[in-house]
ROFITOR-87326 format. One record per residue (C-alpha): residue number from 0; residue in three letters; y, z, x. Coordinates in nm, 2 decimals, padded with zeros to 4 digits. Layout:
BEGIN
<atom NUM,ala,<Y,Z,X>>
...
***
This chain:
BEGIN
<atom 0,met,<-00.01,-00.02,-00.01>>
<atom 1,thr,<00.38,-00.10,00.12>>
<atom 2,thr,<00.62,00.19,00.12>>
<atom 3,his,<00.98,00.16,00.06>>
<atom 4,ser,<01.18,00.16,00.42>>
<atom 5,ala,<01.27,00.49,00.51>>
<atom 6,thr,<01.59,00.41,00.57>>
<atom 7,leu,<01.66,00.21,00.24>>
<atom 8,ala,<01.52,00.50,00.06>>
<atom 9,ile,<01.70,00.77,00.24>>
<atom 10,asp,<02.02,00.62,00.12>>
<atom 11,glu,<01.89,00.52,-00.26>>
<atom 12,ala,<01.81,00.90,-00.31>>
<atom 13,val,<02.16,01.02,-00.17>>
<atom 14,his,<02.35,00.81,-00.42>>
<atom 15,ala,<02.10,00.93,-00.69>>
<atom 16,arg,<02.21,01.28,-00.62>>
<atom 17,arg,<02.54,01.16,-00.64>>
<atom 18,gln,<02.49,01.06,-00.94>>
<atom 19,ala,<02.41,01.32,-01.05>>
<atom 20,gly,<02.69,01.55,-00.94>>
<atom 21,his,<02.54,01.69,-00.64>>
<atom 22,glu,<02.77,01.66,-00.31>>
<atom 23,val,<02.59,01.53,00.01>>
<atom 24,leu,<02.66,01.51,00.37>>
<atom 25,his,<02.49,01.14,00.44>>
<atom 26,leu,<02.37,01.12,00.77>>
<atom 27,gly,<02.10,00.90,00.71>>
<atom 28,phe,<02.14,00.58,00.70>>
<atom 29,gly,<02.22,00.33,00.96>>
<atom 30,glu,<02.58,00.17,00.75>>
<atom 31,ala,<02.85,00.09,00.98>>
<atom 32,gly,<03.09,00.30,00.74>>
<atom 33,leu,<03.39,00.07,00.84>>
<atom 34,pro,<03.63,-00.17,00.66>>
<atom 35,ile,<03.54,-00.55,00.63>>
<atom 36,cys,<03.79,-00.70,00.97>>
<atom 37,pro,<04.14,-00.86,00.84>>
<atom 38,gly,<04.07,-01.22,00.73>>
<atom 39,leu,<03.70,-01.24,00.74>>
<atom 40,ala,<03.70,-01.17,00.31>>
<atom 41,glu,<03.97,-01.50,00.37>>
<atom 42,val,<03.74,-01.67,00.51>>
<atom 43,leu,<03.47,-01.59,00.31>>
<atom 44,ala,<03.70,-01.66,-00.03>>
<atom 45,gly,<03.76,-02.00,00.10>>
<atom 46,ser,<03.44,-02.11,00.14>>
<atom 47,ala,<03.33,-02.02,-00.16>>
<atom 48,his,<03.25,-02.35,-00.31>>
<atom 49,his,<02.99,-02.41,-00.05>>
<atom 50,asn,<02.70,-02.40,-00.29>>
<atom 51,his,<02.49,-02.66,-00.10>>
<atom 52,tyr,<02.19,-02.60,00.14>>
<atom 53,ser,<02.26,-02.57,00.45>>
<atom 54,pro,<02.01,-02.68,00.71>>
<atom 55,val,<01.77,-02.43,00.79>>
<atom 56,ala,<01.87,-02.32,01.15>>
<atom 57,gly,<02.23,-02.30,01.05>>
<atom 58,thr,<02.50,-02.55,01.04>>
<atom 59,ala,<02.61,-02.77,01.35>>
<atom 60,glu,<02.94,-02.52,01.33>>
<atom 61,ala,<02.77,-02.19,01.30>>
<atom 62,arg,<02.53,-02.30,01.56>>
<atom 63,glu,<02.78,-02.39,01.80>>
<atom 64,ala,<02.94,-02.11,01.77>>
<atom 65,ala,<02.66,-01.90,01.85>>
<atom 66,ala,<02.59,-02.05,02.15>>
<atom 67,gly,<02.90,-02.00,02.25>>
<atom 68,trp,<02.90,-01.67,02.18>>
<atom 69,phe,<02.64,-01.59,02.39>>
<atom 70,ala,<02.74,-01.74,02.68>>
<atom 71,arg,<03.03,-01.60,02.70>>
<atom 72,arg,<02.83,-01.27,02.70>>
<atom 73,gly,<02.66,-01.42,02.98>>
<atom 74,leu,<02.34,-01.60,02.90>>
<atom 75,pro,<02.38,-01.94,02.85>>
<atom 76,thr,<02.29,-02.12,02.54>>
<atom 77,gln,<02.26,-02.45,02.37>>
<atom 78,pro,<02.29,-02.45,01.97>>
<atom 79,glu,<01.93,-02.55,01.93>>
<atom 80,gln,<01.84,-02.26,02.04>>
<atom 81,ile,<01.98,-02.10,01.74>>
<atom 82,leu,<01.86,-02.00,01.39>>
<atom 83,phe,<02.00,-01.80,01.13>>
<atom 84,ala,<01.88,-01.59,00.85>>
<atom 85,pro,<02.00,-01.34,00.61>>
<atom 86,gly,<01.97,-01.03,00.85>>
<atom 87,ser,<01.79,-01.01,01.11>>
<atom 88,lys,<01.53,-00.80,00.96>>
<atom 89,pro,<01.38,-01.16,00.80>>
<atom 90,leu,<01.41,-01.29,01.19>>
<atom 91,leu,<01.17,-01.00,01.34>>
<atom 92,phe,<00.90,-00.99,01.10>>
<atom 93,ala,<00.94,-01.42,01.13>>
<atom 94,leu,<00.87,-01.38,01.53>>
<atom 95,leu,<00.62,-01.09,01.47>>
<atom 96,ala,<00.43,-01.36,01.26>>
<atom 97,ala,<00.50,-01.70,01.51>>
<atom 98,ile,<00.43,-01.49,01.79>>
<atom 99,gly,<00.09,-01.34,01.73>>
<atom 100,gly,<-00.09,-01.05,01.90>>
<atom 101,asp,<-00.09,-00.71,01.82>>
<atom 102,val,<00.27,-00.52,01.89>>
<atom 103,val,<00.39,-00.34,02.20>>
<atom 104,leu,<00.63,-00.08,02.10>>
<atom 105,pro,<00.83,00.22,02.22>>
<atom 106,cys,<00.82,00.53,02.01>>
<atom 107,pro,<01.06,00.64,01.86>>
<atom 108,ser,<01.18,00.33,01.75>>
<atom 109,trp,<01.33,00.18,01.43>>
<atom 110,val,<01.14,00.21,01.10>>
<atom 111,ser,<01.06,-00.12,01.01>>
<atom 112,tyr,<00.87,-00.27,01.39>>
<atom 113,ala,<00.59,-00.07,01.30>>
<atom 114,ala,<00.61,-00.17,00.90>>
<atom 115,gln,<00.62,-00.54,00.99>>
<atom 116,ala,<00.37,-00.52,01.20>>
<atom 117,ala,<00.12,-00.34,00.92>>
<atom 118,leu,<00.24,-00.61,00.67>>
<atom 119,leu,<00.09,-00.91,00.91>>
<atom 120,gly,<-00.22,-00.70,00.97>>
<atom 121,arg,<-00.13,-00.62,01.31>>
<atom 122,arg,<-00.23,-00.31,01.50>>
<atom 123,val,<00.06,-00.13,01.72>>
<atom 124,ile,<00.05,00.02,02.07>>
<atom 125,pro,<00.29,00.27,02.09>>
<atom 126,val,<00.43,00.39,02.44>>
<atom 127,ala,<00.65,00.69,02.48>>
<atom 128,val,<01.07,00.66,02.58>>
<atom 129,pro,<01.15,00.75,02.94>>
<atom 130,ala,<01.32,01.05,02.94>>
<atom 131,glu,<01.66,00.84,02.97>>
<atom 132,ala,<01.72,00.68,02.71>>
<atom 133,gly,<01.53,00.51,02.40>>
<atom 134,gly,<01.49,00.14,02.33>>
<atom 135,ile,<01.19,00.05,02.60>>
<atom 136,pro,<00.88,00.23,02.66>>
<atom 137,asp,<00.87,00.45,03.03>>
<atom 138,pro,<00.77,00.17,03.28>>
<atom 139,ala,<00.56,00.49,03.42>>
<atom 140,leu,<00.32,00.50,03.09>>
<atom 141,leu,<00.35,00.10,02.98>>
<atom 142,glu,<00.09,-00.03,03.23>>
<atom 143,gly,<-00.19,00.24,03.16>>
<atom 144,ala,<-00.12,00.20,02.78>>
<atom 145,leu,<-00.13,-00.19,02.78>>
<atom 146,arg,<-00.48,-00.16,03.00>>
<atom 147,gln,<-00.60,00.11,02.77>>
<atom 148,ala,<-00.56,-00.10,02.43>>
<atom 149,val,<-00.72,-00.34,02.58>>
<atom 150,ala,<-01.05,-00.16,02.65>>
<atom 151,asp,<-01.00,-00.06,02.30>>
<atom 152,gly,<-00.97,-00.43,02.14>>
<atom 153,thr,<-00.64,-00.49,02.11>>
<atom 154,glu,<-00.50,-00.76,02.16>>
<atom 155,pro,<-00.13,-00.71,02.30>>
<atom 156,gly,<00.09,-01.00,02.20>>
<atom 157,val,<00.51,-00.87,02.18>>
<atom 158,leu,<00.68,-00.65,02.30>>
<atom 159,val,<00.95,-00.52,02.09>>
<atom 160,leu,<01.25,-00.37,02.31>>
<atom 161,thr,<01.58,-00.21,02.16>>
<atom 162,val,<01.91,-00.22,02.34>>
<atom 163,pro,<02.12,-00.03,02.28>>
<atom 164,asp,<01.83,00.19,02.07>>
<atom 165,asn,<01.79,00.30,01.72>>
<atom 166,pro,<01.71,00.61,01.72>>
<atom 167,thr,<01.84,00.74,01.98>>
<atom 168,gly,<02.17,00.62,02.05>>
<atom 169,thr,<02.14,00.54,02.37>>
<atom 170,val,<02.09,00.23,02.63>>
<atom 171,ala,<01.81,00.19,02.86>>
<atom 172,pro,<01.97,00.16,03.27>>
<atom 173,ala,<01.93,-00.15,03.34>>
<atom 174,glu,<01.67,-00.14,03.65>>
<atom 175,gln,<01.39,00.04,03.38>>
<atom 176,val,<01.43,-00.27,03.18>>
<atom 177,asp,<01.40,-00.50,03.46>>
<atom 178,glu,<01.04,-00.32,03.58>>
<atom 179,val,<00.96,-00.30,03.20>>
<atom 180,cys,<01.03,-00.71,03.16>>
<atom 181,ala,<00.82,-00.70,03.50>>
<atom 182,ile,<00.52,-00.56,03.35>>
<atom 183,ala,<00.56,-00.76,03.03>>
<atom 184,arg,<00.52,-01.06,03.25>>
<atom 185,arg,<00.24,-00.95,03.41>>
<atom 186,his,<00.05,-00.90,03.09>>
<atom 187,gly,<00.16,-01.22,02.96>>
<atom 188,leu,<00.35,-01.07,02.62>>
<atom 189,ala,<00.62,-01.21,02.44>>
<atom 190,val,<00.95,-00.99,02.42>>
<atom 191,val,<01.14,-00.91,02.09>>
<atom 192,ser,<01.48,-00.79,02.22>>
<atom 193,asp,<01.66,-00.67,01.88>>
<atom 194,glu,<02.05,-00.63,02.01>>
<atom 195,ile,<02.22,-00.56,01.69>>
<atom 196,tyr,<02.40,-00.28,01.87>>
<atom 197,ala,<02.48,-00.44,02.22>>
<atom 198,glu,<02.87,-00.52,02.09>>
<atom 199,leu,<02.87,-00.10,01.99>>
<atom 200,cys,<02.84,00.02,02.37>>
<atom 201,his,<03.04,00.30,02.45>>
<atom 202,gln,<03.09,00.26,02.84>>
<atom 203,gly,<02.99,-00.11,02.99>>
<atom 204,thr,<02.72,-00.33,02.86>>
<atom 205,ala,<02.35,-00.35,02.76>>
<atom 206,pro,<02.11,-00.50,03.01>>
<atom 207,ser,<01.94,-00.77,02.82>>
<atom 208,pro,<01.57,-00.86,02.88>>
<atom 209,ala,<01.66,-01.24,02.84>>
<atom 210,arg,<01.84,-01.20,03.22>>
<atom 211,arg,<01.53,-01.04,03.32>>
<atom 212,leu,<01.23,-01.26,03.18>>
<atom 213,pro,<01.48,-01.54,03.02>>
<atom 214,asp,<01.15,-01.80,02.96>>
<atom 215,arg,<00.95,-01.53,02.75>>
<atom 216,thr,<01.26,-01.29,02.52>>
<atom 217,val,<01.38,-01.39,02.24>>
<atom 218,val,<01.73,-01.21,02.08>>
<atom 219,thr,<01.80,-01.12,01.76>>
<atom 220,thr,<02.13,-00.97,01.68>>
<atom 221,gly,<02.34,-01.00,01.32>>
<atom 222,leu,<02.71,-00.92,01.24>>
<atom 223,ser,<02.57,-00.64,01.07>>
<atom 224,lys,<02.68,-00.33,01.30>>
<atom 225,ser,<02.95,-00.46,01.53>>
<atom 226,leu,<03.18,-00.60,01.21>>
<atom 227,ala,<03.01,-00.31,00.89>>
<atom 228,leu,<02.90,-00.65,00.73>>
<atom 229,gly,<02.56,-00.54,00.65>>
<atom 230,gly,<02.58,-00.61,00.28>>
<atom 231,trp,<02.64,-00.99,00.38>>
<atom 232,arg,<02.36,-01.02,00.56>>
<atom 233,ile,<02.41,-01.25,00.86>>
<atom 234,gly,<02.15,-01.21,01.16>>
<atom 235,phe,<02.09,-01.46,01.42>>
<atom 236,ala,<01.84,-01.51,01.69>>
<atom 237,arg,<01.89,-01.68,02.08>>
<atom 238,thr,<01.53,-01.85,02.17>>
<atom 239,pro,<01.46,-01.94,02.51>>
<atom 240,asp,<01.54,-02.30,02.65>>
<atom 241,ser,<01.12,-02.31,02.81>>
<atom 242,pro,<00.92,-02.48,02.69>>
<atom 243,trp,<00.73,-02.18,02.50>>
<atom 244,gly,<01.08,-02.09,02.37>>
<atom 245,arg,<01.14,-02.46,02.24>>
<atom 246,thr,<00.80,-02.45,02.09>>
<atom 247,leu,<00.83,-02.09,01.91>>
<atom 248,his,<01.16,-02.25,01.78>>
<atom 249,gly,<01.01,-02.49,01.63>>
<atom 250,glu,<00.77,-02.21,01.45>>
<atom 251,leu,<01.04,-01.99,01.38>>
<atom 252,thr,<01.24,-02.26,01.17>>
<atom 253,gly,<00.93,-02.36,00.97>>
<atom 254,ile,<00.85,-01.97,00.85>>
<atom 255,ala,<01.21,-01.97,00.81>>
<atom 256,ser,<01.20,-02.29,00.55>>
<atom 257,glu,<00.87,-02.12,00.37>>
<atom 258,val,<01.08,-01.81,00.35>>
<atom 259,trp,<01.41,-01.82,00.32>>
<atom 260,ser,<01.54,-02.22,00.28>>
<atom 261,ser,<01.87,-02.07,00.46>>
<atom 262,leu,<02.18,-01.86,00.55>>
<atom 263,ala,<02.40,-01.88,00.27>>
<atom 264,ala,<02.62,-02.15,00.31>>
<atom 265,pro,<02.92,-01.93,00.29>>
<atom 266,met,<02.81,-01.68,00.51>>
<atom 267,gln,<02.75,-01.98,00.76>>
<atom 268,thr,<03.16,-02.07,00.73>>
<atom 269,val,<03.19,-01.75,00.84>>
<atom 270,ala,<02.97,-01.68,01.11>>
<atom 271,ala,<03.16,-02.00,01.26>>
<atom 272,his,<03.49,-01.79,01.25>>
<atom 273,ala,<03.39,-01.47,01.42>>
<atom 274,leu,<03.12,-01.55,01.68>>
<atom 275,ala,<03.42,-01.79,01.82>>
<atom 276,asp,<03.54,-01.45,01.90>>
<atom 277,pro,<03.92,-01.46,01.72>>
<atom 278,pro,<04.16,-01.19,01.88>>
<atom 279,glu,<04.18,-01.00,01.57>>
<atom 280,val,<03.83,-01.01,01.55>>
<atom 281,leu,<03.73,-00.83,01.93>>
<atom 282,val,<04.07,-00.56,01.86>>
<atom 283,his,<03.85,-00.47,01.51>>
<atom 284,ile,<03.55,-00.45,01.76>>
<atom 285,ala,<03.67,-00.27,02.02>>
<atom 286,ala,<03.79,-00.01,01.75>>
<atom 287,ser,<03.52,00.00,01.58>>
<atom 288,arg,<03.35,00.11,01.97>>
<atom 289,his,<03.63,00.39,01.98>>
<atom 290,val,<03.53,00.54,01.66>>
<atom 291,his,<03.16,00.55,01.65>>
<atom 292,ala,<03.16,00.65,02.05>>
<atom 293,arg,<03.36,00.96,01.93>>
<atom 294,val,<03.27,01.10,01.65>>
<atom 295,ala,<02.90,01.05,01.79>>
<atom 296,ala,<02.98,01.25,02.09>>
<atom 297,ala,<03.13,01.54,01.85>>
<atom 298,val,<02.83,01.57,01.61>>
<atom 299,his,<02.64,01.54,01.99>>
<atom 300,gln,<02.83,01.86,02.06>>
<atom 301,arg,<02.73,02.04,01.73>>
<atom 302,val,<02.37,02.01,01.81>>
<atom 303,thr,<02.32,02.06,02.14>>
<atom 304,ala,<02.58,02.40,02.05>>
<atom 305,val,<02.27,02.55,01.82>>
<atom 306,gly,<02.03,02.50,02.10>>
<atom 307,ala,<01.87,02.17,02.04>>
<atom 308,arg,<01.81,01.92,02.32>>
<atom 309,cys,<02.01,01.58,02.26>>
<atom 310,arg,<02.06,01.26,02.46>>
<atom 311,pro,<02.45,01.22,02.46>>
<atom 312,pro,<02.50,00.88,02.29>>
<atom 313,gln,<02.56,00.56,02.49>>
<atom 314,gly,<02.52,00.31,02.18>>
<atom 315,gly,<02.63,00.24,01.83>>
<atom 316,phe,<02.65,00.57,01.58>>
<atom 317,tyr,<02.29,00.76,01.61>>
<atom 318,leu,<02.17,01.09,01.76>>
<atom 319,tyr,<01.78,01.18,01.83>>
<atom 320,pro,<01.77,01.56,01.86>>
<atom 321,asp,<01.45,01.72,01.93>>
<atom 322,phe,<01.48,02.14,01.76>>
<atom 323,thr,<01.20,02.21,01.91>>
<atom 324,pro,<01.38,02.51,02.10>>
<atom 325,ala,<01.44,02.68,01.77>>
<atom 326,arg,<01.07,02.65,01.65>>
<atom 327,ala,<01.00,02.98,01.60>>
<atom 328,glu,<01.28,03.06,01.38>>
<atom 329,leu,<01.25,02.71,01.14>>
<atom 330,ala,<00.82,02.78,01.17>>
<atom 331,arg,<00.97,03.16,01.00>>
<atom 332,gln,<01.10,02.93,00.74>>
<atom 333,gly,<00.79,02.71,00.72>>
<atom 334,ile,<00.95,02.43,00.86>>
<atom 335,thr,<00.73,02.32,01.12>>
<atom 336,thr,<00.72,01.94,01.12>>
<atom 337,ser,<01.04,01.67,01.13>>
<atom 338,ala,<01.03,01.63,00.76>>
<atom 339,asp,<00.99,02.01,00.68>>
<atom 340,leu,<01.33,01.99,00.87>>
<atom 341,ala,<01.49,01.69,00.67>>
<atom 342,thr,<01.38,01.82,00.36>>
<atom 343,ala,<01.49,02.21,00.38>>
<atom 344,leu,<01.91,02.04,00.53>>
<atom 345,leu,<01.84,01.81,00.22>>
<atom 346,glu,<01.71,02.06,-00.02>>
<atom 347,his,<01.96,02.35,00.09>>
<atom 348,his,<02.24,02.25,00.29>>
<atom 349,gly,<02.29,01.92,00.08>>
<atom 350,ile,<02.26,01.68,00.41>>
<atom 351,ala,<02.08,01.39,00.43>>
<atom 352,thr,<01.94,01.27,00.76>>
<atom 353,leu,<01.59,01.13,00.86>>
<atom 354,pro,<01.24,01.28,00.97>>
<atom 355,gly,<01.15,01.18,01.32>>
<atom 356,ser,<00.82,01.06,01.18>>
<atom 357,ala,<00.97,00.82,01.00>>
<atom 358,phe,<01.06,00.65,01.35>>
<atom 359,gly,<00.65,00.72,01.53>>
<atom 360,asp,<00.70,01.02,01.64>>
<atom 361,ser,<00.43,01.31,01.58>>
<atom 362,glu,<00.40,01.51,01.27>>
<atom 363,thr,<00.48,01.86,01.45>>
<atom 364,ala,<00.79,01.69,01.68>>
<atom 365,leu,<01.10,01.85,01.51>>
<atom 366,thr,<01.30,01.56,01.55>>
<atom 367,leu,<01.60,01.39,01.32>>
<atom 368,arg,<01.79,01.10,01.33>>
<atom 369,leu,<02.12,01.14,01.20>>
<atom 370,ala,<02.37,00.86,01.18>>
<atom 371,ala,<02.70,00.97,01.23>>
<atom 372,ser,<02.86,00.60,01.09>>
<atom 373,leu,<02.89,00.73,00.74>>
<atom 374,leu,<03.13,01.05,00.81>>
<atom 375,tyr,<03.43,00.82,00.86>>
<atom 376,gly,<03.55,00.90,00.54>>
<atom 377,thr,<03.45,00.83,00.12>>
<atom 378,thr,<03.71,00.57,00.05>>
<atom 379,pro,<03.83,00.25,00.17>>
<atom 380,gly,<04.22,00.45,00.28>>
<atom 381,glu,<03.96,00.69,00.52>>
<atom 382,arg,<03.82,00.45,00.67>>
<atom 383,leu,<04.13,00.24,00.79>>
<atom 384,ala,<04.23,00.57,00.91>>
<atom 385,ala,<03.91,00.65,01.09>>
<atom 386,leu,<03.94,00.29,01.24>>
<atom 387,glu,<04.27,00.31,01.34>>
<atom 388,ala,<04.30,00.68,01.47>>
<atom 389,asp,<04.24,00.78,01.84>>
<atom 390,ser,<04.13,01.10,01.75>>
<atom 391,pro,<03.94,01.04,01.41>>
<atom 392,glu,<03.71,01.35,01.47>>
<atom 393,asp,<04.00,01.55,01.39>>
<atom 394,leu,<04.09,01.37,01.08>>
<atom 395,pro,<04.05,01.67,00.82>>
<atom 396,trp,<03.78,01.48,00.62>>
<atom 397,val,<03.57,01.40,00.97>>
<atom 398,ser,<03.64,01.74,01.09>>
<atom 399,ala,<03.50,01.95,00.76>>
<atom 400,ala,<03.23,01.71,00.75>>
<atom 401,leu,<03.16,01.87,01.10>>
<atom 402,thr,<03.17,02.24,01.03>>
<atom 403,arg,<02.99,02.19,00.73>>
<atom 404,leu,<02.71,02.01,01.01>>
<atom 405,ser,<02.73,02.36,01.20>>
<atom 406,glu,<02.70,02.56,00.94>>
<atom 407,ala,<02.37,02.45,00.84>>
<atom 408,leu,<02.26,02.39,01.17>>
<atom 409,thr,<02.38,02.74,01.23>>
<atom 410,thr,<02.17,02.88,00.97>>
<atom 411,leu,<01.86,02.74,01.01>>
<atom 412,thr,<01.82,02.77,01.39>>
<atom 413,arg,<01.97,03.13,01.41>>
<atom 414,pro,<01.79,03.42,01.36>>
***
């Protein structure tokens, strides 16, 4: 039986609670939580009359813009390497279907990777992430895990990486990405690099696996996170400029033609405009990066203040605290799993989070994924003020939410 995506389920549960009159602090859903970039709504409105089907891989204008976008970020790309989709999620599913083989995943990892593998009847080979950051398997463990998987009868075919990472909010060090890609090459794995948060690195840039393993790495991304356009569903992929990559692009296009036909034509116009990097878009993304970094750092300060272990956030708007240091006190309250912890926060404190078990962590791990991005405000005016603020964490509504989080965590973790 296929279950509801944990991230979508928690968002729907929060909306239901709010409609019932309950006040909920929403830290459970990975929505960017910011206003639309100026000008994009006008571009969309101006293309509303485009009611025709577009080419499956995308219009020439959109693909050329995406190719230029990648090239300006250090990945020379031809339009023939690009394929658009209604969000990056169907692209990821289509890639797993087209590439074949069992799926190697860092643990923890985003909820949909393992779920999509299961839908395709593929086995998952989980490998713990290193201490420094999530999003990649620990290089020290990966080689042994692959050998053991083969011995157990699995057939590793594709390695999924997330740089920057969801759920940990971290950016893997370049040298570890190099090591992981070298191991993938030795074992003949294809790499799918989910880089949808790459524009939101708090400092510097993300080390793309496509620079380390160029002939076997597919990059997926989209405009849901960097431009807060989740509901517009604009995703795109870059396949390698290699014989394998060209064959894969053909297979991917074939799958797309049977599943989603093409990205909606008006959204392709938006993509062509945004991916040309006009000044207002770059300014908007820089401001988004700033607010995400400031508020995520403020949440990190609150969770570590109560004794939780948590990697400092480096990209996007997530954190992944581990409350194991408070295990004895939590157990006294009947909380022994991450699901128990998430339930206690929601039912007793009105704070929505996601348990680490949803991301592949063990049931007994006391980990949570927190998304700081819905703390920016509940009205368009509040969200715009957060985007424009030098210190968004000090805005009254953001500060109040941070205080509420601190009080709830203190109540749960302190005798």
